[in-house]
C-alpha positions as CSV (number, residue, x, y, z in Angstrom):
1,M,112.4,-78.2,-50.6
2,Q,114.3,-80.7,-52.9
3,L,117.6,-82.3,-52.0
4,E,119.1,-81.4,-55.3
5,E,118.4,-77.7,-54.7
6,L,119.8,-77.9,-51.2
7,M,123.0,-79.6,-52.3
8,D,123.8,-77.1,-55.1
9,G,127.3,-75.9,-54.4
10,Q,126.5,-72.3,-55.3
11,T,123.4,-71.9,-53.2
12,F,124.0,-74.5,-50.5
13,K,122.2,-74.1,-47.2
14,P,123.0,-76.3,-44.3
15,F,120.1,-78.7,-43.4
16,R,119.1,-81.6,-41.2
17,I,117.7,-84.9,-42.6
18,C,114.9,-86.3,-40.4
19,M,114.2,-90.0,-40.9
20,S,111.1,-92.1,-40.2
21,D,113.0,-94.0,-37.4
22,G,113.7,-90.7,-35.6
23,K,117.4,-90.5,-36.5
24,T,118.7,-87.2,-37.8
25,F,121.7,-86.3,-39.9
26,D,123.2,-82.8,-40.3
27,V,124.6,-81.8,-43.7
28,T,126.7,-78.7,-43.0
29,N,128.5,-78.4,-46.4
30,H,127.8,-79.7,-49.9
31,D,130.8,-82.0,-49.8
32,M,129.3,-84.0,-46.9
33,A,126.6,-85.7,-49.0
34,F,126.0,-87.3,-52.3
35,V,122.5,-87.6,-53.8
36,K,121.7,-90.7,-55.7
37,K,118.5,-91.9,-57.5
38,N,116.9,-93.5,-54.4
39,E,119.1,-92.4,-51.5
40,I,121.5,-89.8,-50.2
41,E,124.9,-90.8,-48.7
42,V,125.8,-88.6,-45.8
43,G,129.3,-88.3,-44.2
44,L,129.0,-88.7,-40.5
45,V,132.6,-88.5,-39.2
46,I,134.7,-85.8,-40.8
47,D,138.4,-85.7,-39.9
48,S,140.5,-82.5,-39.5
49,R,141.3,-82.5,-43.3
50,G,137.6,-82.6,-44.1
51,I,137.6,-86.2,-45.3
52,T,134.8,-88.5,-44.4
53,E,135.8,-91.4,-42.2
54,Y,132.3,-92.9,-41.9
55,S,129.1,-92.4,-43.8
56,T,125.5,-93.7,-43.9
57,R,122.9,-94.1,-46.6
58,C,119.4,-92.6,-46.2
59,V,116.8,-94.1,-48.4
60,L,114.7,-91.2,-49.8
61,I,111.3,-92.8,-49.0
62,H,112.3,-92.9,-45.3
63,I,113.1,-89.2,-45.1
64,T,110.1,-87.5,-43.3
65,H,111.3,-83.9,-43.6
66,L,114.3,-81.6,-43.9
67,E,115.1,-78.8,-41.5
68,D,117.0,-75.6,-42.2
69,L,120.1,-75.3,-40.1
70,R,120.9,-71.7,-40.9
71,G,121.1,-69.5,-37.9
72,Q,121.4,-72.4,-35.4
73,K,124.4,-72.4,-33.2
74,A,126.8,-75.4,-33.4
């Protein structure tokens, strides 16, 4: 599973990023994250208008795996 495929706006599927330090970050819509060459920037705190108030950068080499969030209850 590639990040670019998951982030495609037309076929987006919610997913969880699992990092080597044990942290996880949920990406529930394609506007929450931005894939760069060596990292993905993920919005962490989204306000009522859908605007990111805080974000974090996940270096790609520290991502251990991605989990599918479809079908999981919020």
